[in-house]
C-alpha positions, 0 to 999 in steps of 0.5 A: 466086340473087338477081338485082338488079332493076337492069339495069346495061347500061340507058342511059336516054338511048338510049331517050329519043332512039331511041324518042321522037317529036318530039311527046314531045320537045316535051313534055319541053322547055318552049317558053316557056323557049326564047323567054325566052333573050335577052341582055336576059333573061340580063343581067336574071337575072344581076343579080338573082342577083348582088344575091341573092348579096350579100343572102345574104352580108350576112344571113349576116355580120349574123346571125353578128355578132349571135350572136357578140355574144349569146354574148360577153354570155352568157359574160361574164355567167357569168364564163367570159371571165376567166382562171382566175388573174384570177378572184376567189375569195371566201374562205370564212368559217370559223366557230369554235365556241366551246365553253363549258361543256366542261371539260377532262379 
């Protein structure tokens, strides 16, 4: 029968902790990341992320308003914003053909 190549009893964390030496663990954890952990750096990054969040919100709102304005202008140009009852329908001119020269029988 078909056997799945995945071993569902496998725990990836178990092999990492049990069989890894401290040198391998040091390679996985970048020491420069640990040196930069301080309240000063955390507050600096937090302020940067807050500022970025505000800029992204502002950009999204601005882009949304611009698209809404353009869409409204296009719909107004094609007359799609008017109510159906308010639309002015131009009456069609019917031409009456004058038949001259046809005698009544």
